[in-house]
N, C-alpha and C positions, 0 to 999 in steps of 0.2 A: 443543576446543569443535567440534560438527558442525554445517556449514550446513544448515538445515532445507528449504532449494530444492535445492541442488546435492548435498548430503551431503559436500561437502570438508570434512576436518578443519582448522582454522585455530585461529591463536592470538587470543585477543581482544586482546592487545597490536598485533598486525598493522596499521600505517597505512592499509592498503586494507580492512580490516573494519568493515562498518557495521553493528553489533551490532545483533539475534543473526543476521546475515547475514554471509558471508565477504567481500563486496563490494557497491559500489553497484548493479552490474549484479543481483545476486540480490537486492538490496532492491525494485528497481524490477519485477522479475518478480513478487515477492510483493504489491507494490501493484498491479499490473496484474490479478492473479487477483483480488482484492478488488474493484476496480472493474469487473470483467468479471462479477462475482455468480459466480465459480466456488467462491468459499468462502461460507458462512453461518454465522450463529449462531444456534440455537434460541431461540424465543421462547415466552414462558408466555403462556398464554391467562389473562388476568386475571379474567374472571368466574367460570372453573371453578376457579381459585384459592381466590377468595372463597367460593365455595360449599363447596370442602372444608373450610377454616378455619372456616366456620360451622358444617357437619356435626360437626367434631372439638370445637369449642365447645359444641355443644347437647348432645353426650355427655359430655363432662366434669361439665358442670352437672347433667344428670340423674343420674350417679354422685355428685356431691356432695349430692343431694338424697335419695340411695338408692333412685333408680328403677333399675329394669331392665329395658329392651326386648327385649334380645337374647337368645339360646339360651346355656345354661349346657353 
């Protein structure tokens, strides 16, 4: 297994391992990066998502009714 912080190859059975990290030190480095906002997770704009879902639902409803507003 390879540590995502230092790239060291280690055994998950190693008593020093703090999975998925090779050591407590690498685990703390990772936590520090999250705390310092060096990492981020993409978010979803819920308003745009709801608009997109509503648009798809309307298209599906039009198809079921036999309406065709789009080009062929």
